[in-house]
All heavy atoms as a GROMACS GRO file, in nm:
protein
  592
    1MET      N    1  -1.990   3.043   3.295
    1MET     CA    2  -1.859   3.016   3.235
    1MET      C    3  -1.826   2.866   3.240
    1MET      O    4  -1.770   2.812   3.158
    1MET     CB    5  -1.750   3.088   3.309
    1MET     CG    6  -1.744   3.235   3.274
    1MET     SD    7  -1.699   3.235   3.094
    1MET     CE    8  -1.598   3.378   3.092
    2ALA      N    9  -1.866   2.803   3.352
    2ALA     CA   10  -1.839   2.658   3.368
    2ALA      C   11  -1.920   2.576   3.266
    2ALA      O   12  -1.876   2.476   3.220
    2ALA     CB   13  -1.880   2.608   3.516
    3LYS      N   14  -2.037   2.625   3.228
    3LYS     CA   15  -2.114   2.551   3.127
    3LYS      C   16  -2.049   2.552   2.987
    3LYS      O   17  -2.066   2.461   2.911
    3LYS     CB   18  -2.264   2.609   3.118
    3LYS     CG   19  -2.348   2.534   3.038
    3LYS     CD   20  -2.488   2.564   3.065
    3LYS     CE   21  -2.578   2.478   2.989
    3LYS     NZ   22  -2.663   2.396   3.063
    4ALA      N   23  -1.973   2.652   2.953
    4ALA     CA   24  -1.909   2.666   2.824
    4ALA      C   25  -1.804   2.555   2.812
    4ALA      O   26  -1.782   2.506   2.703
    4ALA     CB   27  -1.841   2.800   2.815
    5ARG      N   28  -1.744   2.507   2.915
    5ARG     CA   29  -1.643   2.402   2.907
    5ARG      C   30  -1.707   2.271   2.878
    5ARG      O   31  -1.649   2.183   2.812
    5ARG     CB   32  -1.559   2.392   3.033
    5ARG     CG   33  -1.444   2.484   3.037
    5ARG     CD   34  -1.334   2.424   3.125
    5ARG     NE   35  -1.356   2.464   3.262
    5ARG     CZ   36  -1.275   2.424   3.362
    5ARG    NH1   37  -1.177   2.343   3.337
    5ARG    NH2   38  -1.293   2.466   3.482
    6ASN      N   39  -1.833   2.245   2.916
    6ASN     CA   40  -1.903   2.121   2.910
    6ASN      C   41  -1.977   2.106   2.772
    6ASN      O   42  -2.032   2.006   2.746
    6ASN     CB   43  -1.997   2.100   3.026
    6ASN     CG   44  -1.922   2.080   3.155
    6ASN    OD1   45  -1.807   2.040   3.162
    6ASN    ND2   46  -1.993   2.107   3.265
    7ASP      N   47  -1.967   2.214   2.691
    7ASP     CA   48  -2.038   2.209   2.559
    7ASP      C   49  -1.960   2.116   2.462
    7ASP      O   50  -2.015   2.070   2.363
    7ASP     CB   51  -2.047   2.342   2.501
    7ASP     CG   52  -2.156   2.429   2.570
    7ASP    OD1   53  -2.233   2.374   2.649
    7ASP    OD2   54  -2.150   2.549   2.559
    8LYS      N   55  -1.832   2.091   2.484
    8LYS     CA   56  -1.757   2.007   2.399
    8LYS      C   57  -1.804   1.860   2.413
    8LYS      O   58  -1.824   1.808   2.521
    8LYS     CB   59  -1.610   2.015   2.447
    8LYS     CG   60  -1.510   1.946   2.356
    8LYS     CD   61  -1.373   1.984   2.407
    8LYS     CE   62  -1.275   1.866   2.374
    8LYS     NZ   63  -1.144   1.892   2.428
    9PRO      N   64  -1.834   1.797   2.294
    9PRO     CA   65  -1.884   1.655   2.303
    9PRO      C   66  -1.770   1.562   2.351
    9PRO      O   67  -1.658   1.577   2.313
    9PRO     CB   68  -1.920   1.623   2.156
    9PRO     CG   69  -1.852   1.728   2.075
    9PRO     CD   70  -1.828   1.846   2.156
   10ARG      N   71  -1.816   1.468   2.429
   10ARG     CA   72  -1.727   1.371   2.486
   10ARG      C   73  -1.701   1.254   2.386
   10ARG      O   74  -1.790   1.214   2.322
   10ARG     CB   75  -1.776   1.314   2.620
   10ARG     CG   76  -1.773   1.420   2.727
   10ARG     CD   77  -1.822   1.366   2.858
   10ARG     NE   78  -1.796   1.209   2.867
   10ARG     CZ   79  -1.759   1.148   2.977
   10ARG    NH1   80  -1.751   1.213   3.095
   10ARG    NH2   81  -1.735   1.020   2.975
   11LYS      N   82  -1.574   1.212   2.390
   11LYS     CA   83  -1.549   1.090   2.303
   11LYS      C   84  -1.596   0.976   2.384
   11LYS      O   85  -1.594   0.966   2.494
   11LYS     CB   86  -1.399   1.079   2.284
   11LYS     CG   87  -1.340   1.182   2.192
   11LYS     CD   88  -1.199   1.145   2.132
   11LYS     CE   89  -1.098   1.129   2.247
   11LYS     NZ   90  -0.964   1.110   2.196
   12PRO      N   91  -1.644   0.870   2.302
   12PRO     CA   92  -1.680   0.742   2.367
   12PRO      C   93  -1.555   0.678   2.423
   12PRO      O   94  -1.444   0.706   2.395
   12PRO     CB   95  -1.732   0.654   2.250
   12PRO     CG   96  -1.740   0.740   2.133
   12PRO     CD   97  -1.669   0.866   2.159
   13ASN      N   98  -1.579   0.582   2.522
   13ASN     CA   99  -1.464   0.527   2.584
   13ASN      C  100  -1.382   0.435   2.487
   13ASN      O  101  -1.430   0.410   2.377
   13ASN     CB  102  -1.511   0.442   2.708
   13ASN     CG  103  -1.586   0.319   2.677
   13ASN    OD1  104  -1.577   0.268   2.562
   13ASN    ND2  105  -1.670   0.277   2.769
   14ILE      N  106  -1.266   0.389   2.527
   14ILE     CA  107  -1.182   0.324   2.436
   14ILE      C  108  -1.242   0.196   2.380
   14ILE      O  109  -1.216   0.162   2.266
   14ILE     CB  110  -1.042   0.294   2.508
   14ILE    CG1  111  -0.936   0.235   2.409
   14ILE    CG2  112  -1.057   0.194   2.625
   14ILE    CD1  113  -0.884   0.331   2.312
   15PHE      N  114  -1.319   0.124   2.454
   15PHE     CA  115  -1.374  -0.006   2.408
   15PHE      C  116  -1.484   0.023   2.304
   15PHE      O  117  -1.491  -0.056   2.210
   15PHE     CB  118  -1.433  -0.081   2.529
   15PHE     CG  119  -1.318  -0.124   2.626
   15PHE    CD1  120  -1.322  -0.065   2.750
   15PHE    CD2  121  -1.229  -0.219   2.594
   15PHE    CE1  122  -1.216  -0.107   2.843
   15PHE    CE2  123  -1.129  -0.255   2.678
   15PHE     CZ  124  -1.127  -0.200   2.805
   16MET      N  125  -1.556   0.127   2.322
   16MET     CA  126  -1.656   0.164   2.217
   16MET      C  127  -1.588   0.204   2.092
   16MET      O  128  -1.634   0.166   1.979
   16MET     CB  129  -1.743   0.283   2.264
   16MET     CG  130  -1.827   0.246   2.387
   16MET     SD  131  -1.958   0.133   2.354
   16MET     CE  132  -2.073   0.238   2.259
   17ARG      N  133  -1.480   0.277   2.105
   17ARG     CA  134  -1.411   0.316   1.975
   17ARG      C  135  -1.344   0.195   1.902
   17ARG      O  136  -1.346   0.184   1.786
   17ARG     CB  137  -1.296   0.416   2.006
   17ARG     CG  138  -1.361   0.557   2.038
   17ARG     CD  139  -1.259   0.658   2.064
   17ARG     NE  140  -1.192   0.636   2.192
   17ARG     CZ  141  -1.088   0.698   2.239
   17ARG    NH1  142  -1.020   0.779   2.157
   17ARG    NH2  143  -1.041   0.680   2.358
   18ILE      N  144  -1.288   0.104   1.984
   18ILE     CA  145  -1.232  -0.015   1.923
   18ILE      C  146  -1.349  -0.101   1.851
   18ILE      O  147  -1.329  -0.152   1.739
   18ILE     CB  148  -1.158  -0.106   2.027
   18ILE    CG1  149  -1.036  -0.031   2.071
   18ILE    CG2  150  -1.124  -0.242   1.974
   18ILE    CD1  151  -0.961  -0.093   2.189
   19GLY      N  152  -1.456  -0.115   1.924
   19GLY     CA  153  -1.572  -0.186   1.862
   19GLY      C  154  -1.617  -0.119   1.737
   19GLY      O  155  -1.650  -0.184   1.639
   20LEU      N  156  -1.630   0.010   1.736
   20LEU     CA  157  -1.670   0.084   1.618
   20LEU      C  158  -1.568   0.063   1.498
   20LEU      O  159  -1.612   0.039   1.386
   20LEU     CB  160  -1.686   0.233   1.648
   20LEU     CG  161  -1.727   0.321   1.532
   20LEU    CD1  162  -1.867   0.282   1.485
   20LEU    CD2  163  -1.726   0.469   1.573
   21TYR      N  164  -1.443   0.064   1.540
   21TYR     CA  165  -1.342   0.041   1.434
   21TYR      C  166  -1.360  -0.095   1.380
   21TYR      O  167  -1.348  -0.112   1.246
   21TYR     CB  168  -1.202   0.058   1.491
   21TYR     CG  169  -1.089   0.023   1.402
   21TYR    CD1  170  -1.052   0.104   1.298
   21TYR    CD2  171  -1.022  -0.108   1.412
   21TYR    CE1  172  -0.949   0.070   1.210
   21TYR    CE2  173  -0.924  -0.140   1.330
   21TYR     CZ  174  -0.891  -0.050   1.227
   21TYR     OH  175  -0.786  -0.090   1.144
   22ILE      N  176  -1.375  -0.199   1.453
   22ILE     CA  177  -1.386  -0.338   1.402
   22ILE      C  178  -1.515  -0.345   1.318
   22ILE      O  179  -1.508  -0.408   1.209
   22ILE     CB  180  -1.390  -0.439   1.517
   22ILE    CG1  181  -1.245  -0.436   1.581
   22ILE    CG2  182  -1.426  -0.573   1.475
   22ILE    CD1  183  -1.241  -0.516   1.707
   23LYS      N  184  -1.621  -0.288   1.363
   23LYS     CA  185  -1.744  -0.289   1.288
   23LYS      C  186  -1.728  -0.225   1.151
   23LYS      O  187  -1.776  -0.278   1.046
   23LYS     CB  188  -1.861  -0.217   1.364
   23LYS     CG  189  -1.992  -0.219   1.297
   23LYS     CD  190  -2.092  -0.144   1.386
   23LYS     CE  191  -2.223  -0.131   1.302
   23LYS     NZ  192  -2.323  -0.052   1.381
   24GLN      N  193  -1.669  -0.104   1.144
   24GLN     CA  194  -1.644  -0.035   1.020
   24GLN      C  195  -1.552  -0.121   0.930
   24GLN      O  196  -1.567  -0.116   0.807
   24GLN     CB  197  -1.589   0.100   1.043
   24GLN     CG  198  -1.687   0.196   1.107
   24GLN     CD  199  -1.624   0.332   1.150
   24GLN    OE1  200  -1.503   0.339   1.154
   24GLN    NE2  201  -1.719   0.425   1.171
   25THR      N  202  -1.447  -0.182   0.987
   25THR     CA  203  -1.358  -0.265   0.911
   25THR      C  204  -1.435  -0.370   0.843
   25THR      O  205  -1.415  -0.396   0.718
   25THR     CB  206  -1.248  -0.323   0.994
   25THR    OG1  207  -1.177  -0.211   1.057
   25THR    CG2  208  -1.153  -0.406   0.920
   26PHE      N  209  -1.520  -0.451   0.917
   26PHE     CA  210  -1.598  -0.556   0.853
   26PHE      C  211  -1.695  -0.506   0.747
   26PHE      O  212  -1.710  -0.574   0.645
   26PHE     CB  213  -1.668  -0.637   0.963
   26PHE     CG  214  -1.578  -0.739   1.024
   26PHE    CD1  215  -1.545  -0.716   1.156
   26PHE    CD2  216  -1.539  -0.846   0.962
   26PHE    CE1  217  -1.465  -0.816   1.224
   26PHE    CE2  218  -1.454  -0.942   1.020
   26PHE     CZ  219  -1.419  -0.930   1.150
   27ASN      N  220  -1.754  -0.393   0.770
   27ASN     CA  221  -1.844  -0.332   0.676
   27ASN      C  222  -1.767  -0.299   0.538
   27ASN      O  223  -1.820  -0.319   0.435
   27ASN     CB  224  -1.914  -0.209   0.725
   27ASN     CG  225  -2.016  -0.243   0.821
   27ASN    OD1  226  -2.068  -0.349   0.826
   27ASN    ND2  227  -2.052  -0.142   0.907
   28GLU      N  228  -1.646  -0.245   0.555
   28GLU     CA  229  -1.566  -0.222   0.434
   28GLU      C  230  -1.520  -0.350   0.365
   28GLU      O  231  -1.510  -0.359   0.241
   28GLU     CB  232  -1.441  -0.144   0.469
   28GLU     CG  233  -1.475   0.004   0.510
   28GLU     CD  234  -1.538   0.083   0.390
   28GLU    OE1  235  -1.496   0.067   0.277
   28GLU    OE2  236  -1.638   0.157   0.425
   29LEU      N  237  -1.494  -0.451   0.438
   29LEU     CA  238  -1.443  -0.584   0.385
   29LEU      C  239  -1.565  -0.648   0.308
   29LEU      O  240  -1.536  -0.718   0.210
   29LEU     CB  241  -1.395  -0.676   0.489
   29LEU     CG  242  -1.252  -0.646   0.544
   29LEU    CD1  243  -1.224  -0.736   0.655
   29LEU    CD2  244  -1.156  -0.657   0.428
   30ARG      N  245  -1.683  -0.621   0.343
   30ARG     CA  246  -1.804  -0.681   0.266
   30ARG      C  247  -1.812  -0.611   0.129
   30ARG      O  248  -1.872  -0.676   0.041
   30ARG     CB  249  -1.932  -0.658   0.350
   30ARG     CG  250  -1.943  -0.746   0.466
   30ARG     CD  251  -2.080  -0.736   0.526
   30ARG     NE  252  -2.085  -0.800   0.656
   30ARG     CZ  253  -2.080  -0.738   0.772
   30ARG    NH1  254  -2.087  -0.616   0.782
   30ARG    NH2  255  -2.078  -0.810   0.886
   31LYS      N  256  -1.764  -0.496   0.111
   31LYS     CA  257  -1.766  -0.426  -0.020
   31LYS      C  258  -1.657  -0.476  -0.123
   31LYS      O  259  -1.671  -0.442  -0.235
   31LYS     CB  260  -1.750  -0.274   0.003
   31LYS     CG  261  -1.855  -0.216   0.090
   31LYS     CD  262  -1.827  -0.066   0.109
   31LYS     CE  263  -1.914  -0.001   0.208
   31LYS     NZ  264  -1.877   0.136   0.233
   32VAL      N  265  -1.562  -0.546  -0.064
   32VAL     CA  266  -1.446  -0.594  -0.154
   32VAL      C  267  -1.500  -0.696  -0.249
   32VAL      O  268  -1.572  -0.792  -0.215
   32VAL     CB  269  -1.332  -0.648  -0.069
   32VAL    CG1  270  -1.230  -0.713  -0.154
   32VAL    CG2  271  -1.277  -0.539   0.021
   33VAL      N  272  -1.462  -0.684  -0.380
   33VAL     CA  273  -1.498  -0.775  -0.476
   33VAL      C  274  -1.374  -0.861  -0.512
   33VAL      O  275  -1.268  -0.806  -0.549
   33VAL     CB  276  -1.545  -0.707  -0.610
   33VAL    CG1  277  -1.582  -0.809  -0.716
   33VAL    CG2  278  -1.666  -0.620  -0.575
   34THR      N  279  -1.379  -0.986  -0.491
   34THR     CA  280  -1.262  -1.080  -0.517
   34THR      C  281  -1.254  -1.101  -0.668
   34THR      O  282  -1.354  -1.122  -0.736
   34THR     CB  283  -1.279  -1.208  -0.442
   34THR    OG1  284  -1.402  -1.270  -0.476
   34THR    CG2  285  -1.272  -1.195  -0.294
   35PRO      N  286  -1.134  -1.106  -0.720
   35PRO     CA  287  -1.119  -1.127  -0.865
   35PRO      C  288  -1.148  -1.265  -0.902
   35PRO      O  289  -1.130  -1.362  -0.822
   35PRO     CB  290  -0.971  -1.087  -0.886
   35PRO     CG  291  -0.903  -1.107  -0.766
   35PRO     CD  292  -1.008  -1.074  -0.656
   36THR      N  293  -1.187  -1.287  -1.025
   36THR     CA  294  -1.201  -1.421  -1.078
   36THR      C  295  -1.064  -1.488  -1.101
   36THR      O  296  -0.965  -1.416  -1.096
   36THR     CB  297  -1.273  -1.418  -1.213
   36THR    OG1  298  -1.198  -1.352  -1.309
   36THR    CG2  299  -1.416  -1.357  -1.198
   37GLY      N  300  -1.063  -1.612  -1.127
   37GLY     CA  301  -0.938  -1.680  -1.150
   37GLY      C  302  -0.866  -1.624  -1.276
   37GLY      O  303  -0.739  -1.608  -1.262
   38LYS      N  304  -0.936  -1.594  -1.374
   38LYS     CA  305  -0.877  -1.541  -1.496
   38LYS      C  306  -0.819  -1.399  -1.469
   38LYS      O  307  -0.704  -1.370  -1.519
   38LYS     CB  308  -0.984  -1.534  -1.608
   38LYS     CG  309  -0.934  -1.490  -1.738
   38LYS     CD  310  -1.043  -1.497  -1.850
   38LYS     CE  311  -0.990  -1.445  -1.981
   38LYS     NZ  312  -1.094  -1.448  -2.085
   39GLU      N  313  -0.891  -1.312  -1.395
   39GLU     CA  314  -0.845  -1.183  -1.364
   39GLU      C  315  -0.715  -1.195  -1.280
   39GLU      O  316  -0.617  -1.119  -1.300
   39GLU     CB  317  -0.949  -1.105  -1.295
   39GLU     CG  318  -1.059  -1.053  -1.374
   39GLU     CD  319  -1.165  -0.980  -1.291
   39GLU    OE1  320  -1.185  -1.016  -1.173
   39GLU    OE2  321  -1.230  -0.904  -1.353
   40LEU      N  322  -0.718  -1.285  -1.179
   40LEU     CA  323  -0.604  -1.299  -1.092
   40LEU      C  324  -0.481  -1.343  -1.170
   40LEU      O  325  -0.374  -1.293  -1.146
   40LEU     CB  326  -0.636  -1.400  -0.987
   40LEU     CG  327  -0.528  -1.424  -0.872
   40LEU    CD1  328  -0.510  -1.298  -0.798
   40LEU    CD2  329  -0.577  -1.532  -0.784
   41LEU      N  330  -0.497  -1.435  -1.260
   41LEU     CA  331  -0.389  -1.485  -1.349
   41LEU      C  332  -0.329  -1.375  -1.440
   41LEU      O  333  -0.211  -1.360  -1.448
   41LEU     CB  334  -0.432  -1.604  -1.428
   41LEU     CG  335  -0.325  -1.678  -1.503
   41LEU    CD1  336  -0.230  -1.739  -1.412
   41LEU    CD2  337  -0.384  -1.782  -1.592
   42SER      N  338  -0.424  -1.300  -1.494
   42SER     CA  339  -0.378  -1.189  -1.592
   42SER      C  340  -0.302  -1.082  -1.516
   42SER      O  341  -0.202  -1.031  -1.557
   42SER     CB  342  -0.488  -1.134  -1.666
   42SER     OG  343  -0.582  -1.072  -1.592
   43TRP      N  344  -0.353  -1.041  -1.401
   43TRP     CA  345  -0.285  -0.939  -1.319
   43TRP      C  346  -0.156  -0.989  -1.265
   43TRP      O  347  -0.059  -0.911  -1.263
   43TRP     CB  348  -0.371  -0.889  -1.209
   43TRP     CG  349  -0.475  -0.783  -1.260
   43TRP    CD1  350  -0.609  -0.807  -1.272
   43TRP    CD2  351  -0.451  -0.654  -1.300
   43TRP    NE1  352  -0.670  -0.699  -1.320
   43TRP    CE2  353  -0.582  -0.593  -1.339
   43TRP    CE3  354  -0.335  -0.575  -1.312
   43TRP    CZ2  355  -0.590  -0.467  -1.387
   43TRP    CZ3  356  -0.351  -0.446  -1.358
   43TRP    CH2  357  -0.473  -0.399  -1.398
   44SER      N  358  -0.148  -1.114  -1.222
   44SER     CA  359  -0.021  -1.176  -1.168
   44SER      C  360   0.079  -1.171  -1.287
   44SER      O  361   0.194  -1.140  -1.260
   44SER     CB  362  -0.051  -1.312  -1.120
   44SER     OG  363  -0.139  -1.312  -1.011
   45PHE      N  364   0.038  -1.208  -1.403
   45PHE     CA  365   0.131  -1.210  -1.516
   45PHE      C  366   0.182  -1.077  -1.549
   45PHE      O  367   0.298  -1.045  -1.575
   45PHE     CB  368   0.060  -1.276  -1.639
   45PHE     CG  369   0.150  -1.288  -1.756
   45PHE    CD1  370   0.248  -1.376  -1.761
   45PHE    CD2  371   0.131  -1.203  -1.871
   45PHE    CE1  372   0.338  -1.385  -1.874
   45PHE    CE2  373   0.215  -1.206  -1.975
   45PHE     CZ  374   0.320  -1.305  -1.985
   46ALA      N  375   0.092  -0.972  -1.545
   46ALA     CA  376   0.127  -0.831  -1.568
   46ALA      C  377   0.229  -0.784  -1.470
   46ALA      O  378   0.327  -0.720  -1.508
   46ALA     CB  379   0.007  -0.742  -1.574
   47VAL      N  380   0.207  -0.817  -1.343
   47VAL     CA  381   0.312  -0.775  -1.239
   47VAL      C  382   0.438  -0.840  -1.264
   47VAL      O  383   0.550  -0.783  -1.253
   47VAL     CB  384   0.250  -0.804  -1.097
   47VAL    CG1  385   0.354  -0.787  -0.991
   47VAL    CG2  386   0.130  -0.713  -1.072
   48PHE      N  387   0.442  -0.972  -1.297
   48PHE     CA  388   0.561  -1.047  -1.317
   48PHE      C  389   0.641  -0.988  -1.438
   48PHE      O  390   0.763  -0.964  -1.425
   48PHE     CB  391   0.527  -1.194  -1.350
   48PHE     CG  392   0.645  -1.284  -1.369
   48PHE    CD1  393   0.723  -1.319  -1.260
   48PHE    CD2  394   0.673  -1.336  -1.493
   48PHE    CE1  395   0.838  -1.392  -1.278
   48PHE    CE2  396   0.784  -1.416  -1.513
   48PHE     CZ  397   0.864  -1.448  -1.403
   49VAL      N  398   0.574  -0.951  -1.544
   49VAL     CA  399   0.639  -0.893  -1.654
   49VAL      C  400   0.695  -0.758  -1.622
   49VAL      O  401   0.810  -0.724  -1.659
   49VAL     CB  402   0.540  -0.881  -1.776
   49VAL    CG1  403   0.602  -0.797  -1.893
   49VAL    CG2  404   0.510  -1.023  -1.833
   50PHE      N  405   0.621  -0.681  -1.546
   50PHE     CA  406   0.659  -0.540  -1.505
   50PHE      C  407   0.790  -0.554  -1.419
   50PHE      O  408   0.890  -0.474  -1.439
   50PHE     CB  409   0.557  -0.471  -1.433
   50PHE     CG  410   0.590  -0.332  -1.386
   50PHE    CD1  411   0.597  -0.232  -1.487
   50PHE    CD2  412   0.613  -0.305  -1.253
   50PHE    CE1  413   0.629  -0.102  -1.439
   50PHE    CE2  414   0.649  -0.178  -1.213
   50PHE     CZ  415   0.658  -0.076  -1.311
   51VAL      N  416   0.789  -0.651  -1.329
   51VAL     CA  417   0.905  -0.668  -1.239
   51VAL      C  418   1.032  -0.716  -1.324
   51VAL      O  419   1.140  -0.666  -1.301
   51VAL     CB  420   0.875  -0.770  -1.131
   51VAL    CG1  421   1.002  -0.811  -1.054
   51VAL    CG2  422   0.775  -0.704  -1.026
   52LEU      N  423   1.009  -0.802  -1.421
   52LEU     CA  424   1.124  -0.840  -1.505
   52LEU      C  425   1.180  -0.727  -1.586
   52LEU      O  426   1.297  -0.708  -1.601
   52LEU     CB  427   1.069  -0.950  -1.608
   52LEU     CG  428   1.054  -1.094  -1.547
   52LEU    CD1  429   1.005  -1.188  -1.650
   52LEU    CD2  430   1.185  -1.142  -1.488
   53ILE      N  431   1.089  -0.632  -1.636
   53ILE     CA  432   1.138  -0.523  -1.707
   53ILE      C  433   1.214  -0.427  -1.620
   53ILE      O  434   1.325  -0.384  -1.659
   53ILE     CB  435   1.021  -0.442  -1.773
   53ILE    CG1  436   0.954  -0.531  -1.886
   53ILE    CG2  437   1.061  -0.309  -1.827
   53ILE    CD1  438   0.826  -0.480  -1.938
   54LEU      N  439   1.168  -0.400  -1.496
   54LEU     CA  440   1.235  -0.315  -1.412
   54LEU      C  441   1.370  -0.378  -1.364
   54LEU      O  442   1.471  -0.305  -1.354
   54LEU     CB  443   1.156  -0.282  -1.279
   54LEU     CG  444   1.049  -0.185  -1.303
   54LEU    CD1  445   0.973  -0.162  -1.171
   54LEU    CD2  446   1.096  -0.050  -1.356
   55MET      N  447   1.373  -0.512  -1.343
   55MET     CA  448   1.494  -0.576  -1.311
   55MET      C  449   1.599  -0.568  -1.421
   55MET      O  450   1.716  -0.542  -1.392
   55MET     CB  451   1.467  -0.726  -1.281
   55MET     CG  452   1.579  -0.800  -1.213
   55MET     SD  453   1.523  -0.961  -1.164
   55MET     CE  454   1.499  -1.044  -1.321
   56ALA      N  455   1.554  -0.580  -1.543
   56ALA     CA  456   1.643  -0.570  -1.658
   56ALA      C  457   1.698  -0.424  -1.673
   56ALA      O  458   1.817  -0.401  -1.698
   56ALA     CB  459   1.577  -0.600  -1.789
   57LEU      N  460   1.607  -0.323  -1.640
   57LEU     CA  461   1.651  -0.182  -1.641
   57LEU      C  462   1.756  -0.152  -1.540
   57LEU      O  463   1.861  -0.093  -1.566
   57LEU     CB  464   1.531  -0.092  -1.630
   57LEU     CG  465   1.555   0.058  -1.634
   57LEU    CD1  466   1.603   0.099  -1.771
   57LEU    CD2  467   1.433   0.130  -1.582
   58VAL      N  468   1.729  -0.200  -1.421
   58VAL     CA  469   1.824  -0.168  -1.310
   58VAL      C  470   1.959  -0.242  -1.333
   58VAL      O  471   2.062  -0.187  -1.302
   58VAL     CB  472   1.765  -0.211  -1.176
   58VAL    CG1  473   1.870  -0.209  -1.063
   58VAL    CG2  474   1.644  -0.123  -1.140
   59THR      N  475   1.950  -0.367  -1.388
   59THR     CA  476   2.070  -0.440  -1.421
   59THR      C  477   2.152  -0.364  -1.522
   59THR      O  478   2.284  -0.359  -1.512
   59THR     CB  479   2.041  -0.579  -1.464
   59THR    OG1  480   1.966  -0.655  -1.362
   59THR    CG2  481   2.164  -0.665  -1.492
   60ALA      N  482   2.092  -0.320  -1.626
   60ALA     CA  483   2.155  -0.248  -1.737
   60ALA      C  484   2.219  -0.120  -1.680
   60ALA      O  485   2.332  -0.087  -1.720
   60ALA     CB  486   2.061  -0.223  -1.846
   61MET      N  487   2.149  -0.045  -1.597
   61MET     CA  488   2.201   0.079  -1.539
   61MET      C  489   2.320   0.050  -1.454
   61MET      O  490   2.424   0.125  -1.455
   61MET     CB  491   2.091   0.154  -1.464
   61MET     CG  492   1.987   0.214  -1.552
   61MET     SD  493   1.849   0.287  -1.461
   61MET     CE  494   1.936   0.404  -1.356
   62ASP      N  495   2.311  -0.057  -1.370
   62ASP     CA  496   2.421  -0.097  -1.284
   62ASP      C  497   2.543  -0.132  -1.356
   62ASP      O  498   2.657  -0.088  -1.340
   62ASP     CB  499   2.377  -0.210  -1.197
   62ASP     CG  500   2.487  -0.252  -1.095
   62ASP    OD1  501   2.554  -0.160  -1.038
   62ASP    OD2  502   2.505  -0.374  -1.073
   63PHE      N  503   2.522  -0.212  -1.467
   63PHE     CA  504   2.639  -0.254  -1.550
   63PHE      C  505   2.701  -0.136  -1.624
   63PHE      O  506   2.819  -0.115  -1.628
   63PHE     CB  507   2.584  -0.364  -1.648
   63PHE     CG  508   2.702  -0.419  -1.734
   63PHE    CD1  509   2.790  -0.512  -1.682
   63PHE    CD2  510   2.707  -0.379  -1.869
   63PHE    CE1  511   2.891  -0.561  -1.761
   63PHE    CE2  512   2.802  -0.436  -1.949
   63PHE     CZ  513   2.896  -0.527  -1.895
   64GLY      N  514   2.610  -0.058  -1.681
   64GLY     CA  515   2.657   0.058  -1.755
   64GLY      C  516   2.731   0.158  -1.667
   64GLY      O  517   2.841   0.215  -1.705
   65LEU      N  518   2.680   0.187  -1.555
   65LEU     CA  519   2.736   0.289  -1.463
   65LEU      C  520   2.871   0.228  -1.404
   65LEU      O  521   2.970   0.304  -1.382
   65LEU     CB  522   2.645   0.330  -1.357
   65LEU     CG  523   2.528   0.422  -1.394
   65LEU    CD1  524   2.430   0.445  -1.278
   65LEU    CD2  525   2.582   0.552  -1.445
   66GLY      N  526   2.873   0.104  -1.380
   66GLY     CA  527   2.996   0.035  -1.331
   66GLY      C  528   3.105   0.049  -1.438
   66GLY      O  529   3.219   0.078  -1.410
   67LYS      N  530   3.074   0.025  -1.566
   67LYS     CA  531   3.176   0.033  -1.675
   67LYS      C  532   3.222   0.186  -1.685
   67LYS      O  533   3.333   0.214  -1.712
   67LYS     CB  534   3.108  -0.011  -1.805
   67LYS     CG  535   3.101  -0.157  -1.816
   67LYS     CD  536   3.229  -0.226  -1.820
   67LYS     CE  537   3.211  -0.380  -1.841
   67LYS     NZ  538   3.338  -0.449  -1.845
   68LEU      N  539   3.129   0.276  -1.677
   68LEU     CA  540   3.158   0.421  -1.686
   68LEU      C  541   3.254   0.455  -1.570
   68LEU      O  542   3.350   0.532  -1.592
   68LEU     CB  543   3.024   0.504  -1.677
   68LEU     CG  544   3.045   0.657  -1.690
   68LEU    CD1  545   3.095   0.689  -1.827
   68LEU    CD2  546   2.916   0.724  -1.668
   69VAL      N  547   3.226   0.414  -1.449
   69VAL     CA  548   3.319   0.446  -1.338
   69VAL      C  549   3.458   0.388  -1.362
   69VAL      O  550   3.558   0.453  -1.341
   69VAL     CB  551   3.255   0.396  -1.202
   69VAL    CG1  552   3.355   0.396  -1.095
   69VAL    CG2  553   3.138   0.486  -1.167
   70LEU      N  554   3.466   0.262  -1.418
   70LEU     CA  555   3.592   0.205  -1.444
   70LEU      C  556   3.661   0.280  -1.555
   70LEU      O  557   3.786   0.297  -1.550
   70LEU     CB  558   3.575   0.060  -1.488
   70LEU     CG  559   3.551  -0.042  -1.371
   70LEU    CD1  560   3.527  -0.180  -1.425
   70LEU    CD2  561   3.679  -0.039  -1.279
   71LEU      N  562   3.592   0.332  -1.654
   71LEU     CA  563   3.645   0.404  -1.762
   71LEU      C  564   3.704   0.538  -1.711
   71LEU      O  565   3.812   0.578  -1.751
   71LEU     CB  566   3.545   0.435  -1.871
   71LEU     CG  567   3.585   0.506  -1.996
   71LEU    CD1  568   3.687   0.418  -2.078
   71LEU    CD2  569   3.470   0.544  -2.082
   72ILE      N  570   3.635   0.604  -1.621
   72ILE     CA  571   3.674   0.736  -1.572
   72ILE      C  572   3.791   0.718  -1.475
   72ILE      O  573   3.890   0.788  -1.480
   72ILE     CB  574   3.554   0.812  -1.505
   72ILE    CG1  575   3.451   0.848  -1.613
   72ILE    CG2  576   3.604   0.935  -1.434
   72ILE    CD1  577   3.324   0.902  -1.559
   73PHE      N  578   3.775   0.629  -1.377
   73PHE     CA  579   3.879   0.623  -1.268
   73PHE      C  580   3.968   0.511  -1.289
   73PHE      O  581   4.064   0.492  -1.206
   73PHE     CB  582   3.804   0.608  -1.136
   73PHE     CG  583   3.717   0.719  -1.095
   73PHE    CD1  584   3.579   0.710  -1.091
   73PHE    CD2  585   3.775   0.837  -1.063
   73PHE    CE1  586   3.499   0.819  -1.061
   73PHE    CE2  587   3.691   0.951  -1.036
   73PHE     CZ  588   3.562   0.941  -1.024
   74GLY      N  589   3.966   0.434  -1.391
   74GLY     CA  590   4.060   0.330  -1.432
   74GLY      C  591   4.060   0.220  -1.335
   74GLY      O  592   4.132   0.143  -1.304
   0.00000   0.00000   0.00000
């Protein structure tokens, strides 16, 4: 019966786990492909335009709902 409890695999100590985490992090970072300058500029422009569109939409909704509330409640 005592042997059945020891069949469970033991976790490595905390320093081994931290080291493994750091090693795996660096391995994943090596796989990252950095964008070219042209790609970076085009994606930045796309994000900027998207944010402007959302900002205009939220502003219009805020203005419209504000006018609606004033119309209803005077």
